[in-house]
mmJSON file of the N, C-alpha and C atoms, coordinates in Angstrom:
{"data_MODEL":{"atom_site":{
"group_PDB":["ATOM","ATOM","ATOM","ATOM","ATOM","ATOM","ATOM","ATOM","ATOM","ATOM","ATOM","ATOM","ATOM","ATOM","ATOM","ATOM","ATOM","ATOM","ATOM","ATOM","ATOM","ATOM","ATOM","ATOM","ATOM","ATOM","ATOM","ATOM","ATOM","ATOM","ATOM","ATOM","ATOM","ATOM","ATOM","ATOM","ATOM","ATOM","ATOM","ATOM","ATOM","ATOM","ATOM","ATOM","ATOM","ATOM","ATOM","ATOM","ATOM","ATOM","ATOM","ATOM","ATOM","ATOM","ATOM","ATOM","ATOM","ATOM","ATOM","ATOM","ATOM","ATOM","ATOM","ATOM","ATOM","ATOM","ATOM","ATOM","ATOM","ATOM","ATOM","ATOM","ATOM","ATOM","ATOM","ATOM","ATOM","ATOM","ATOM","ATOM","ATOM","ATOM","ATOM","ATOM","ATOM","ATOM","ATOM","ATOM","ATOM","ATOM","ATOM","ATOM","ATOM","ATOM","ATOM","ATOM","ATOM","ATOM","ATOM","ATOM","ATOM","ATOM","ATOM","ATOM","ATOM","ATOM","ATOM","ATOM","ATOM","ATOM","ATOM","ATOM","ATOM","ATOM","ATOM","ATOM","ATOM","ATOM","ATOM","ATOM","ATOM","ATOM","ATOM","ATOM","ATOM","ATOM","ATOM","ATOM","ATOM","ATOM","ATOM","ATOM","ATOM","ATOM","ATOM","ATOM","ATOM","ATOM","ATOM","ATOM","ATOM","ATOM","ATOM","ATOM","ATOM","ATOM","ATOM","ATOM","ATOM","ATOM","ATOM","ATOM","ATOM","ATOM","ATOM","ATOM","ATOM","ATOM","ATOM","ATOM","ATOM","ATOM","ATOM","ATOM","ATOM","ATOM","ATOM","ATOM","ATOM","ATOM","ATOM","ATOM","ATOM","ATOM","ATOM","ATOM","ATOM","ATOM","ATOM","ATOM","ATOM","ATOM","ATOM","ATOM","ATOM","ATOM","ATOM","ATOM","ATOM","ATOM","ATOM","ATOM","ATOM","ATOM","ATOM","ATOM","ATOM","ATOM","ATOM","ATOM","ATOM","ATOM","ATOM","ATOM","ATOM","ATOM","ATOM","ATOM","ATOM","ATOM","ATOM","ATOM","ATOM","ATOM","ATOM","ATOM","ATOM","ATOM","ATOM","ATOM","ATOM","ATOM","ATOM","ATOM","ATOM","ATOM","ATOM","ATOM","ATOM","ATOM","ATOM"],
"id":[1,2,3,4,5,6,7,8,9,10,11,12,13,14,15,16,17,18,19,20,21,22,23,24,25,26,27,28,29,30,31,32,33,34,35,36,37,38,39,40,41,42,43,44,45,46,47,48,49,50,51,52,53,54,55,56,57,58,59,60,61,62,63,64,65,66,67,68,69,70,71,72,73,74,75,76,77,78,79,80,81,82,83,84,85,86,87,88,89,90,91,92,93,94,95,96,97,98,99,100,101,102,103,104,105,106,107,108,109,110,111,112,113,114,115,116,117,118,119,120,121,122,123,124,125,126,127,128,129,130,131,132,133,134,135,136,137,138,139,140,141,142,143,144,145,146,147,148,149,150,151,152,153,154,155,156,157,158,159,160,161,162,163,164,165,166,167,168,169,170,171,172,173,174,175,176,177,178,179,180,181,182,183,184,185,186,187,188,189,190,191,192,193,194,195,196,197,198,199,200,201,202,203,204,205,206,207,208,209,210,211,212,213,214,215,216,217,218,219,220,221,222,223,224,225,226,227,228,229,230,231],
"type_symbol":["N","C","C","N","C","C","N","C","C","N","C","C","N","C","C","N","C","C","N","C","C","N","C","C","N","C","C","N","C","C","N","C","C","N","C","C","N","C","C","N","C","C","N","C","C","N","C","C","N","C","C","N","C","C","N","C","C","N","C","C","N","C","C","N","C","C","N","C","C","N","C","C","N","C","C","N","C","C","N","C","C","N","C","C","N","C","C","N","C","C","N","C","C","N","C","C","N","C","C","N","C","C","N","C","C","N","C","C","N","C","C","N","C","C","N","C","C","N","C","C","N","C","C","N","C","C","N","C","C","N","C","C","N","C","C","N","C","C","N","C","C","N","C","C","N","C","C","N","C","C","N","C","C","N","C","C","N","C","C","N","C","C","N","C","C","N","C","C","N","C","C","N","C","C","N","C","C","N","C","C","N","C","C","N","C","C","N","C","C","N","C","C","N","C","C","N","C","C","N","C","C","N","C","C","N","C","C","N","C","C","N","C","C","N","C","C","N","C","C","N","C","C","N","C","C","N","C","C","N","C","C"],
"label_atom_id":["N","CA","C","N","CA","C","N","CA","C","N","CA","C","N","CA","C","N","CA","C","N","CA","C","N","CA","C","N","CA","C","N","CA","C","N","CA","C","N","CA","C","N","CA","C","N","CA","C","N","CA","C","N","CA","C","N","CA","C","N","CA","C","N","CA","C","N","CA","C","N","CA","C","N","CA","C","N","CA","C","N","CA","C","N","CA","C","N","CA","C","N","CA","C","N","CA","C","N","CA","C","N","CA","C","N","CA","C","N","CA","C","N","CA","C","N","CA","C","N","CA","C","N","CA","C","N","CA","C","N","CA","C","N","CA","C","N","CA","C","N","CA","C","N","CA","C","N","CA","C","N","CA","C","N","CA","C","N","CA","C","N","CA","C","N","CA","C","N","CA","C","N","CA","C","N","CA","C","N","CA","C","N","CA","C","N","CA","C","N","CA","C","N","CA","C","N","CA","C","N","CA","C","N","CA","C","N","CA","C","N","CA","C","N","CA","C","N","CA","C","N","CA","C","N","CA","C","N","CA","C","N","CA","C","N","CA","C","N","CA","C","N","CA","C","N","CA","C","N","CA","C","N","CA","C","N","CA","C","N","CA","C","N","CA","C","N","CA","C"],
"label_alt_id":[null,null,null,null,null,null,null,null,null,null,null,null,null,null,null,null,null,null,null,null,null,null,null,null,null,null,null,null,null,null,null,null,null,null,null,null,null,null,null,null,null,null,null,null,null,null,null,null,null,null,null,null,null,null,null,null,null,null,null,null,null,null,null,null,null,null,null,null,null,null,null,null,null,null,null,null,null,null,null,null,null,null,null,null,null,null,null,null,null,null,null,null,null,null,null,null,null,null,null,null,null,null,null,null,null,null,null,null,null,null,null,null,null,null,null,null,null,null,null,null,null,null,null,null,null,null,null,null,null,null,null,null,null,null,null,null,null,null,null,null,null,null,null,null,null,null,null,null,null,null,null,null,null,null,null,null,null,null,null,null,null,null,null,null,null,null,null,null,null,null,null,null,null,null,null,null,null,null,null,null,null,null,null,null,null,null,null,null,null,null,null,null,null,null,null,null,null,null,null,null,null,null,null,null,null,null,null,null,null,null,null,null,null,null,null,null,null,null,null,null,null,null,null,null,null,null,null,null,null,null,null],
"label_comp_id":["UNK","UNK","UNK","UNK","UNK","UNK","UNK","UNK","UNK","UNK","UNK","UNK","UNK","UNK","UNK","UNK","UNK","UNK","UNK","UNK","UNK","UNK","UNK","UNK","UNK","UNK","UNK","UNK","UNK","UNK","UNK","UNK","UNK","UNK","UNK","UNK","UNK","UNK","UNK","UNK","UNK","UNK","UNK","UNK","UNK","UNK","UNK","UNK","UNK","UNK","UNK","UNK","UNK","UNK","UNK","UNK","UNK","UNK","UNK","UNK","UNK","UNK","UNK","UNK","UNK","UNK","UNK","UNK","UNK","UNK","UNK","UNK","UNK","UNK","UNK","UNK","UNK","UNK","UNK","UNK","UNK","UNK","UNK","UNK","UNK","UNK","UNK","UNK","UNK","UNK","UNK","UNK","UNK","UNK","UNK","UNK","UNK","UNK","UNK","UNK","UNK","UNK","UNK","UNK","UNK","UNK","UNK","UNK","UNK","UNK","UNK","UNK","UNK","UNK","UNK","UNK","UNK","UNK","UNK","UNK","UNK","UNK","UNK","UNK","UNK","UNK","UNK","UNK","UNK","UNK","UNK","UNK","UNK","UNK","UNK","UNK","UNK","UNK","UNK","UNK","UNK","UNK","UNK","UNK","UNK","UNK","UNK","UNK","UNK","UNK","UNK","UNK","UNK","UNK","UNK","UNK","UNK","UNK","UNK","UNK","UNK","UNK","UNK","UNK","UNK","UNK","UNK","UNK","UNK","UNK","UNK","UNK","UNK","UNK","UNK","UNK","UNK","UNK","UNK","UNK","UNK","UNK","UNK","UNK","UNK","UNK","UNK","UNK","UNK","UNK","UNK","UNK","UNK","UNK","UNK","UNK","UNK","UNK","UNK","UNK","UNK","UNK","UNK","UNK","UNK","UNK","UNK","UNK","UNK","UNK","UNK","UNK","UNK","UNK","UNK","UNK","UNK","UNK","UNK","UNK","UNK","UNK","UNK","UNK","UNK","UNK","UNK","UNK","UNK","UNK","UNK"],
"label_asym_id":["A","A","A","A","A","A","A","A","A","A","A","A","A","A","A","A","A","A","A","A","A","A","A","A","A","A","A","A","A","A","A","A","A","A","A","A","A","A","A","A","A","A","A","A","A","A","A","A","A","A","A","A","A","A","A","A","A","A","A","A","A","A","A","A","A","A","A","A","A","A","A","A","A","A","A","A","A","A","A","A","A","A","A","A","A","A","A","A","A","A","A","A","A","A","A","A","A","A","A","A","A","A","A","A","A","A","A","A","A","A","A","A","A","A","A","A","A","A","A","A","A","A","A","A","A","A","A","A","A","A","A","A","A","A","A","A","A","A","A","A","A","A","A","A","A","A","A","A","A","A","A","A","A","A","A","A","A","A","A","A","A","A","A","A","A","A","A","A","A","A","A","A","A","A","A","A","A","A","A","A","A","A","A","A","A","A","A","A","A","A","A","A","A","A","A","A","A","A","A","A","A","A","A","A","A","A","A","A","A","A","A","A","A","A","A","A","A","A","A","A","A","A","A","A","A","A","A","A","A","A","A"],
"label_entity_id":["1","1","1","1","1","1","1","1","1","1","1","1","1","1","1","1","1","1","1","1","1","1","1","1","1","1","1","1","1","1","1","1","1","1","1","1","1","1","1","1","1","1","1","1","1","1","1","1","1","1","1","1","1","1","1","1","1","1","1","1","1","1","1","1","1","1","1","1","1","1","1","1","1","1","1","1","1","1","1","1","1","1","1","1","1","1","1","1","1","1","1","1","1","1","1","1","1","1","1","1","1","1","1","1","1","1","1","1","1","1","1","1","1","1","1","1","1","1","1","1","1","1","1","1","1","1","1","1","1","1","1","1","1","1","1","1","1","1","1","1","1","1","1","1","1","1","1","1","1","1","1","1","1","1","1","1","1","1","1","1","1","1","1","1","1","1","1","1","1","1","1","1","1","1","1","1","1","1","1","1","1","1","1","1","1","1","1","1","1","1","1","1","1","1","1","1","1","1","1","1","1","1","1","1","1","1","1","1","1","1","1","1","1","1","1","1","1","1","1","1","1","1","1","1","1","1","1","1","1","1","1"],
"label_seq_id":[1,1,1,2,2,2,3,3,3,4,4,4,5,5,5,6,6,6,7,7,7,8,8,8,9,9,9,10,10,10,11,11,11,12,12,12,13,13,13,14,14,14,15,15,15,16,16,16,17,17,17,18,18,18,19,19,19,20,20,20,21,21,21,22,22,22,23,23,23,24,24,24,25,25,25,26,26,26,27,27,27,28,28,28,29,29,29,30,30,30,31,31,31,32,32,32,33,33,33,34,34,34,35,35,35,36,36,36,37,37,37,38,38,38,39,39,39,40,40,40,41,41,41,42,42,42,43,43,43,44,44,44,45,45,45,46,46,46,47,47,47,48,48,48,49,49,49,50,50,50,51,51,51,52,52,52,53,53,53,54,54,54,55,55,55,56,56,56,57,57,57,58,58,58,59,59,59,60,60,60,61,61,61,62,62,62,63,63,63,64,64,64,65,65,65,66,66,66,67,67,67,68,68,68,69,69,69,70,70,70,71,71,71,72,72,72,73,73,73,74,74,74,75,75,75,76,76,76,77,77,77],
"pdbx_PDB_ins_code":[null,null,null,null,null,null,null,null,null,null,null,null,null,null,null,null,null,null,null,null,null,null,null,null,null,null,null,null,null,null,null,null,null,null,null,null,null,null,null,null,null,null,null,null,null,null,null,null,null,null,null,null,null,null,null,null,null,null,null,null,null,null,null,null,null,null,null,null,null,null,null,null,null,null,null,null,null,null,null,null,null,null,null,null,null,null,null,null,null,null,null,null,null,null,null,null,null,null,null,null,null,null,null,null,null,null,null,null,null,null,null,null,null,null,null,null,null,null,null,null,null,null,null,null,null,null,null,null,null,null,null,null,null,null,null,null,null,null,null,null,null,null,null,null,null,null,null,null,null,null,null,null,null,null,null,null,null,null,null,null,null,null,null,null,null,null,null,null,null,null,null,null,null,null,null,null,null,null,null,null,null,null,null,null,null,null,null,null,null,null,null,null,null,null,null,null,null,null,null,null,null,null,null,null,null,null,null,null,null,null,null,null,null,null,null,null,null,null,null,null,null,null,null,null,null,null,null,null,null,null,null],
"Cartn_x":[15.598,15.236,13.924,13.883,12.69,11.867,10.549,9.729,9.916,9.744,9.847,8.495,8.154,6.885,7.127,6.522,6.509,5.068,4.86,3.518,3.242,2.23,1.82,0.337,-0.007,-1.399,-1.729,-3.013,-3.434,-3.223,-3.208,-2.932,-2.389,-2.0,-1.35,-2.303,-3.575,-4.551,-4.699,-4.802,-4.909,-3.613,-2.478,-1.189,-1.081,-1.517,-1.475,-2.381,-3.556,-4.483,-3.878,-3.255,-2.614,-1.46,-0.664,0.459,-0.041,-1.1,-1.666,-2.096,-2.723,-3.134,-1.922,-0.916,0.29,0.943,1.047,1.659,0.811,-0.5,-1.371,-1.211,-1.277,-1.216,0.196,1.182,2.572,3.483,3.128,3.907,5.32,6.272,7.663,7.864,8.942,9.294,9.511,9.305,9.388,10.773,11.808,13.157,13.583,12.659,12.954,13.063,14.073,14.226,13.324,12.338,11.391,12.075,13.208,13.935,14.449,14.653,15.084,13.884,12.722,11.519,10.857,10.922,10.358,11.494,11.656,12.705,12.04,12.633,12.053,11.384,10.221,9.495,8.865,9.507,9.045,7.904,7.576,6.486,5.143,5.073,3.842,3.529,4.558,4.331,3.583,3.951,3.283,1.818,1.535,0.151,-0.758,-0.188,-0.976,-0.777,-0.05,0.124,1.251,2.241,3.354,4.626,5.178,6.466,7.507,7.052,7.962,7.22,7.944,7.367,6.126,6.072,4.886,3.63,3.8,2.662,2.147,3.058,2.65,1.809,2.258,1.536,0.165,-0.007,-1.269,-2.203,-1.814,-2.67,-4.016,-5.1,-6.407,-6.516,-7.358,-7.525,-8.179,-7.903,-8.543,-10.062,-10.742,-12.203,-12.905,-12.344,-13.019,-12.981,-12.175,-12.108,-12.714,-13.093,-13.583,-14.838,-15.792,-17.076,-17.186,-16.123,-16.184,-15.83,-16.572,-16.276,-15.541,-14.39,-13.637,-14.496,-14.32,-15.131,-15.062,-13.916,-13.78,-14.555,-15.015,-15.769,-17.274,-17.702,-19.137,-19.86,-19.288,-19.945,-19.911,-19.27,-19.123,-20.336,-21.284,-22.405,-23.596],
"Cartn_y":[-8.931,-7.769,-7.199,-5.918,-5.242,-4.64,-4.654,-3.959,-2.454,-1.77,-0.311,0.281,1.342,2.016,3.51,4.198,5.651,6.044,6.818,7.197,8.63,8.783,10.105,10.249,11.32,11.536,13.01,13.307,14.702,15.559,14.913,15.661,14.708,15.261,14.48,13.465,13.804,12.893,11.636,11.818,10.684,9.875,10.551,9.861,9.017,9.552,8.811,7.589,7.746,6.632,5.535,5.915,4.938,4.241,4.996,4.407,3.417,3.763,2.856,1.545,1.633,0.417,-0.402,0.274,-0.446,-1.16,-0.474,-1.083,-2.237,-2.145,-3.23,-4.467,-4.287,-5.417,-5.935,-5.051,-5.421,-4.962,-5.326,-4.833,-5.419,-4.6,-5.057,-6.094,-6.847,-7.81,-7.08,-7.775,-7.155,-6.619,-7.095,-6.599,-5.475,-4.979,-3.92,-2.569,-1.823,-0.45,0.439,1.054,1.88,3.037,3.5,4.582,4.147,2.858,2.385,2.01,1.893,1.506,2.69,3.848,5.075,6.059,6.504,7.465,8.811,9.856,11.184,11.647,12.243,12.808,11.693,11.358,10.273,10.691,11.965,12.407,11.851,11.388,10.775,9.514,8.844,7.67,8.074,9.224,9.7,10.041,10.46,10.769,9.541,8.352,7.118,6.429,7.074,6.544,5.551,5.613,4.67,5.38,4.916,5.434,4.336,3.093,1.945,0.728,-0.387,-1.56,-2.09,-2.04,-2.562,-1.796,-0.523,0.28,-0.221,-0.681,-1.225,-2.469,-3.329,-4.567,-4.309,-3.161,-2.831,-2.002,-1.702,-0.906,-1.592,-0.828,-1.432,-1.76,-2.73,-3.037,-1.867,-1.729,-0.667,-0.801,0.323,0.345,-0.595,-0.835,-1.694,-3.165,-3.536,-4.941,-5.196,-4.172,-4.338,-5.196,-5.002,-5.68,-6.899,-7.254,-8.384,-9.666,-10.712,-12.028,-12.807,-13.386,-14.156,-15.26,-15.504,-16.463,-17.863,-18.249,-19.599,-19.786,-18.699,-18.794,-18.801,-18.204,-18.047,-19.381,-20.437,-21.732,-22.528,-22.012,-22.756,-22.647,-21.79,-21.563,-22.372],
"Cartn_z":[-7.843,-8.633,-8.096,-7.876,-7.349,-8.479,-8.303,-9.314,-9.189,-10.27,-10.279,-10.616,-9.918,-10.147,-10.146,-11.089,-11.091,-10.829,-9.792,-9.389,-9.832,-10.675,-11.144,-10.829,-10.123,-9.742,-9.848,-9.93,-10.117,-8.869,-7.682,-6.451,-5.392,-4.286,-3.232,-2.599,-2.458,-1.874,-2.729,-4.026,-4.949,-4.925,-4.88,-4.822,-3.559,-2.429,-1.172,-1.238,-1.841,-1.979,-2.859,-3.958,-4.841,-4.14,-3.397,-2.674,-1.623,-0.934,0.066,-0.59,-1.744,-2.461,-2.904,-3.435,-3.852,-2.677,-1.546,-0.37,0.163,0.026,0.488,-0.402,-1.699,-2.62,-2.867,-2.83,-3.122,-1.991,-0.768,0.365,0.345,0.765,0.795,1.907,1.799,2.841,4.165,5.249,6.571,6.901,6.226,6.495,5.542,4.743,3.775,4.472,4.096,4.583,3.729,4.357,3.603,2.885,3.394,2.725,1.361,1.166,-0.152,-1.019,-0.413,-1.147,-1.826,-1.199,-1.766,-1.966,-3.186,-3.521,-3.785,-3.291,-3.475,-2.199,-2.333,-1.205,-0.368,0.727,1.58,2.51,2.547,3.417,2.945,1.713,1.209,2.016,2.535,3.389,4.655,5.203,6.408,6.125,4.902,4.524,4.606,4.399,4.491,5.841,6.755,8.1,8.255,7.355,7.408,7.839,8.95,9.424,9.472,9.611,9.631,9.089,8.911,8.26,8.964,10.286,10.981,10.58,10.182,9.721,8.37,7.514,6.209,6.431,7.344,7.615,8.239,8.88,9.538,8.661,7.436,6.559,6.345,6.397,6.114,4.633,4.287,2.869,2.141,0.851,0.072,0.118,-0.028,0.107,-0.866,-2.032,-3.006,-2.611,-1.622,-1.209,0.159,0.884,2.25,2.333,1.44,1.529,0.632,-0.039,-0.948,-0.21,-0.501,0.057,-1.02,-0.682,-1.675,-2.288,-3.577,-4.317,-3.713,-3.158,-2.615,-1.317,-0.695,0.544,0.28,-0.827,-1.114,-1.095,-1.673,-1.745,-0.459,0.576,1.826,2.73,2.447,3.38,3.013],
"occupancy":[1.0,1.0,1.0,1.0,1.0,1.0,1.0,1.0,1.0,1.0,1.0,1.0,1.0,1.0,1.0,1.0,1.0,1.0,1.0,1.0,1.0,1.0,1.0,1.0,1.0,1.0,1.0,1.0,1.0,1.0,1.0,1.0,1.0,1.0,1.0,1.0,1.0,1.0,1.0,1.0,1.0,1.0,1.0,1.0,1.0,1.0,1.0,1.0,1.0,1.0,1.0,1.0,1.0,1.0,1.0,1.0,1.0,1.0,1.0,1.0,1.0,1.0,1.0,1.0,1.0,1.0,1.0,1.0,1.0,1.0,1.0,1.0,1.0,1.0,1.0,1.0,1.0,1.0,1.0,1.0,1.0,1.0,1.0,1.0,1.0,1.0,1.0,1.0,1.0,1.0,1.0,1.0,1.0,1.0,1.0,1.0,1.0,1.0,1.0,1.0,1.0,1.0,1.0,1.0,1.0,1.0,1.0,1.0,1.0,1.0,1.0,1.0,1.0,1.0,1.0,1.0,1.0,1.0,1.0,1.0,1.0,1.0,1.0,1.0,1.0,1.0,1.0,1.0,1.0,1.0,1.0,1.0,1.0,1.0,1.0,1.0,1.0,1.0,1.0,1.0,1.0,1.0,1.0,1.0,1.0,1.0,1.0,1.0,1.0,1.0,1.0,1.0,1.0,1.0,1.0,1.0,1.0,1.0,1.0,1.0,1.0,1.0,1.0,1.0,1.0,1.0,1.0,1.0,1.0,1.0,1.0,1.0,1.0,1.0,1.0,1.0,1.0,1.0,1.0,1.0,1.0,1.0,1.0,1.0,1.0,1.0,1.0,1.0,1.0,1.0,1.0,1.0,1.0,1.0,1.0,1.0,1.0,1.0,1.0,1.0,1.0,1.0,1.0,1.0,1.0,1.0,1.0,1.0,1.0,1.0,1.0,1.0,1.0,1.0,1.0,1.0,1.0,1.0,1.0,1.0,1.0,1.0,1.0,1.0,1.0,1.0,1.0,1.0,1.0,1.0,1.0],
"B_iso_or_equiv":[0.0,0.0,0.0,0.0,0.0,0.0,0.0,0.0,0.0,0.0,0.0,0.0,0.0,0.0,0.0,0.0,0.0,0.0,0.0,0.0,0.0,0.0,0.0,0.0,0.0,0.0,0.0,0.0,0.0,0.0,0.0,0.0,0.0,0.0,0.0,0.0,0.0,0.0,0.0,0.0,0.0,0.0,0.0,0.0,0.0,0.0,0.0,0.0,0.0,0.0,0.0,0.0,0.0,0.0,0.0,0.0,0.0,0.0,0.0,0.0,0.0,0.0,0.0,0.0,0.0,0.0,0.0,0.0,0.0,0.0,0.0,0.0,0.0,0.0,0.0,0.0,0.0,0.0,0.0,0.0,0.0,0.0,0.0,0.0,0.0,0.0,0.0,0.0,0.0,0.0,0.0,0.0,0.0,0.0,0.0,0.0,0.0,0.0,0.0,0.0,0.0,0.0,0.0,0.0,0.0,0.0,0.0,0.0,0.0,0.0,0.0,0.0,0.0,0.0,0.0,0.0,0.0,0.0,0.0,0.0,0.0,0.0,0.0,0.0,0.0,0.0,0.0,0.0,0.0,0.0,0.0,0.0,0.0,0.0,0.0,0.0,0.0,0.0,0.0,0.0,0.0,0.0,0.0,0.0,0.0,0.0,0.0,0.0,0.0,0.0,0.0,0.0,0.0,0.0,0.0,0.0,0.0,0.0,0.0,0.0,0.0,0.0,0.0,0.0,0.0,0.0,0.0,0.0,0.0,0.0,0.0,0.0,0.0,0.0,0.0,0.0,0.0,0.0,0.0,0.0,0.0,0.0,0.0,0.0,0.0,0.0,0.0,0.0,0.0,0.0,0.0,0.0,0.0,0.0,0.0,0.0,0.0,0.0,0.0,0.0,0.0,0.0,0.0,0.0,0.0,0.0,0.0,0.0,0.0,0.0,0.0,0.0,0.0,0.0,0.0,0.0,0.0,0.0,0.0,0.0,0.0,0.0,0.0,0.0,0.0,0.0,0.0,0.0,0.0,0.0,0.0],
"pdbx_formal_charge":[null,null,null,null,null,null,null,null,null,null,null,null,null,null,null,null,null,null,null,null,null,null,null,null,null,null,null,null,null,null,null,null,null,null,null,null,null,null,null,null,null,null,null,null,null,null,null,null,null,null,null,null,null,null,null,null,null,null,null,null,null,null,null,null,null,null,null,null,null,null,null,null,null,null,null,null,null,null,null,null,null,null,null,null,null,null,null,null,null,null,null,null,null,null,null,null,null,null,null,null,null,null,null,null,null,null,null,null,null,null,null,null,null,null,null,null,null,null,null,null,null,null,null,null,null,null,null,null,null,null,null,null,null,null,null,null,null,null,null,null,null,null,null,null,null,null,null,null,null,null,null,null,null,null,null,null,null,null,null,null,null,null,null,null,null,null,null,null,null,null,null,null,null,null,null,null,null,null,null,null,null,null,null,null,null,null,null,null,null,null,null,null,null,null,null,null,null,null,null,null,null,null,null,null,null,null,null,null,null,null,null,null,null,null,null,null,null,null,null,null,null,null,null,null,null,null,null,null,null,null,null],
"auth_seq_id":[1,1,1,2,2,2,3,3,3,4,4,4,5,5,5,6,6,6,7,7,7,8,8,8,9,9,9,10,10,10,11,11,11,12,12,12,13,13,13,14,14,14,15,15,15,16,16,16,17,17,17,18,18,18,19,19,19,20,20,20,21,21,21,22,22,22,23,23,23,24,24,24,25,25,25,26,26,26,27,27,27,28,28,28,29,29,29,30,30,30,31,31,31,32,32,32,33,33,33,34,34,34,35,35,35,36,36,36,37,37,37,38,38,38,39,39,39,40,40,40,41,41,41,42,42,42,43,43,43,44,44,44,45,45,45,46,46,46,47,47,47,48,48,48,49,49,49,50,50,50,51,51,51,52,52,52,53,53,53,54,54,54,55,55,55,56,56,56,57,57,57,58,58,58,59,59,59,60,60,60,61,61,61,62,62,62,63,63,63,64,64,64,65,65,65,66,66,66,67,67,67,68,68,68,69,69,69,70,70,70,71,71,71,72,72,72,73,73,73,74,74,74,75,75,75,76,76,76,77,77,77],
"auth_comp_id":["UNK","UNK","UNK","UNK","UNK","UNK","UNK","UNK","UNK","UNK","UNK","UNK","UNK","UNK","UNK","UNK","UNK","UNK","UNK","UNK","UNK","UNK","UNK","UNK","UNK","UNK","UNK","UNK","UNK","UNK","UNK","UNK","UNK","UNK","UNK","UNK","UNK","UNK","UNK","UNK","UNK","UNK","UNK","UNK","UNK","UNK","UNK","UNK","UNK","UNK","UNK","UNK","UNK","UNK","UNK","UNK","UNK","UNK","UNK","UNK","UNK","UNK","UNK","UNK","UNK","UNK","UNK","UNK","UNK","UNK","UNK","UNK","UNK","UNK","UNK","UNK","UNK","UNK","UNK","UNK","UNK","UNK","UNK","UNK","UNK","UNK","UNK","UNK","UNK","UNK","UNK","UNK","UNK","UNK","UNK","UNK","UNK","UNK","UNK","UNK","UNK","UNK","UNK","UNK","UNK","UNK","UNK","UNK","UNK","UNK","UNK","UNK","UNK","UNK","UNK","UNK","UNK","UNK","UNK","UNK","UNK","UNK","UNK","UNK","UNK","UNK","UNK","UNK","UNK","UNK","UNK","UNK","UNK","UNK","UNK","UNK","UNK","UNK","UNK","UNK","UNK","UNK","UNK","UNK","UNK","UNK","UNK","UNK","UNK","UNK","UNK","UNK","UNK","UNK","UNK","UNK","UNK","UNK","UNK","UNK","UNK","UNK","UNK","UNK","UNK","UNK","UNK","UNK","UNK","UNK","UNK","UNK","UNK","UNK","UNK","UNK","UNK","UNK","UNK","UNK","UNK","UNK","UNK","UNK","UNK","UNK","UNK","UNK","UNK","UNK","UNK","UNK","UNK","UNK","UNK","UNK","UNK","UNK","UNK","UNK","UNK","UNK","UNK","UNK","UNK","UNK","UNK","UNK","UNK","UNK","UNK","UNK","UNK","UNK","UNK","UNK","UNK","UNK","UNK","UNK","UNK","UNK","UNK","UNK","UNK","UNK","UNK","UNK","UNK","UNK","UNK"],
"auth_asym_id":["A","A","A","A","A","A","A","A","A","A","A","A","A","A","A","A","A","A","A","A","A","A","A","A","A","A","A","A","A","A","A","A","A","A","A","A","A","A","A","A","A","A","A","A","A","A","A","A","A","A","A","A","A","A","A","A","A","A","A","A","A","A","A","A","A","A","A","A","A","A","A","A","A","A","A","A","A","A","A","A","A","A","A","A","A","A","A","A","A","A","A","A","A","A","A","A","A","A","A","A","A","A","A","A","A","A","A","A","A","A","A","A","A","A","A","A","A","A","A","A","A","A","A","A","A","A","A","A","A","A","A","A","A","A","A","A","A","A","A","A","A","A","A","A","A","A","A","A","A","A","A","A","A","A","A","A","A","A","A","A","A","A","A","A","A","A","A","A","A","A","A","A","A","A","A","A","A","A","A","A","A","A","A","A","A","A","A","A","A","A","A","A","A","A","A","A","A","A","A","A","A","A","A","A","A","A","A","A","A","A","A","A","A","A","A","A","A","A","A","A","A","A","A","A","A","A","A","A","A","A","A"],
"auth_atom_id":["N","CA","C","N","CA","C","N","CA","C","N","CA","C","N","CA","C","N","CA","C","N","CA","C","N","CA","C","N","CA","C","N","CA","C","N","CA","C","N","CA","C","N","CA","C","N","CA","C","N","CA","C","N","CA","C","N","CA","C","N","CA","C","N","CA","C","N","CA","C","N","CA","C","N","CA","C","N","CA","C","N","CA","C","N","CA","C","N","CA","C","N","CA","C","N","CA","C","N","CA","C","N","CA","C","N","CA","C","N","CA","C","N","CA","C","N","CA","C","N","CA","C","N","CA","C","N","CA","C","N","CA","C","N","CA","C","N","CA","C","N","CA","C","N","CA","C","N","CA","C","N","CA","C","N","CA","C","N","CA","C","N","CA","C","N","CA","C","N","CA","C","N","CA","C","N","CA","C","N","CA","C","N","CA","C","N","CA","C","N","CA","C","N","CA","C","N","CA","C","N","CA","C","N","CA","C","N","CA","C","N","CA","C","N","CA","C","N","CA","C","N","CA","C","N","CA","C","N","CA","C","N","CA","C","N","CA","C","N","CA","C","N","CA","C","N","CA","C","N","CA","C","N","CA","C","N","CA","C","N","CA","C","N","CA","C","N","CA","C"],
"pdbx_PDB_model_num":[1,1,1,1,1,1,1,1,1,1,1,1,1,1,1,1,1,1,1,1,1,1,1,1,1,1,1,1,1,1,1,1,1,1,1,1,1,1,1,1,1,1,1,1,1,1,1,1,1,1,1,1,1,1,1,1,1,1,1,1,1,1,1,1,1,1,1,1,1,1,1,1,1,1,1,1,1,1,1,1,1,1,1,1,1,1,1,1,1,1,1,1,1,1,1,1,1,1,1,1,1,1,1,1,1,1,1,1,1,1,1,1,1,1,1,1,1,1,1,1,1,1,1,1,1,1,1,1,1,1,1,1,1,1,1,1,1,1,1,1,1,1,1,1,1,1,1,1,1,1,1,1,1,1,1,1,1,1,1,1,1,1,1,1,1,1,1,1,1,1,1,1,1,1,1,1,1,1,1,1,1,1,1,1,1,1,1,1,1,1,1,1,1,1,1,1,1,1,1,1,1,1,1,1,1,1,1,1,1,1,1,1,1,1,1,1,1,1,1,1,1,1,1,1,1,1,1,1,1,1,1]
}}}
């Protein structure tokens, strides 16, 4: 069973940012057909730089996680 998400945003830029975060945190399996993962206007995938599954795997982490050090690493120094 696949999760379902309805994405509503005030503009396309915000929608692309939300989609990028969703794909980063809940990326589909590597054998998933992206055409079945996004229904409707698939050009939003191109807005975040995704044309095929390898692009999803290469997405940079969202800006809110880039500078954070995981809690389990902090005590190691």
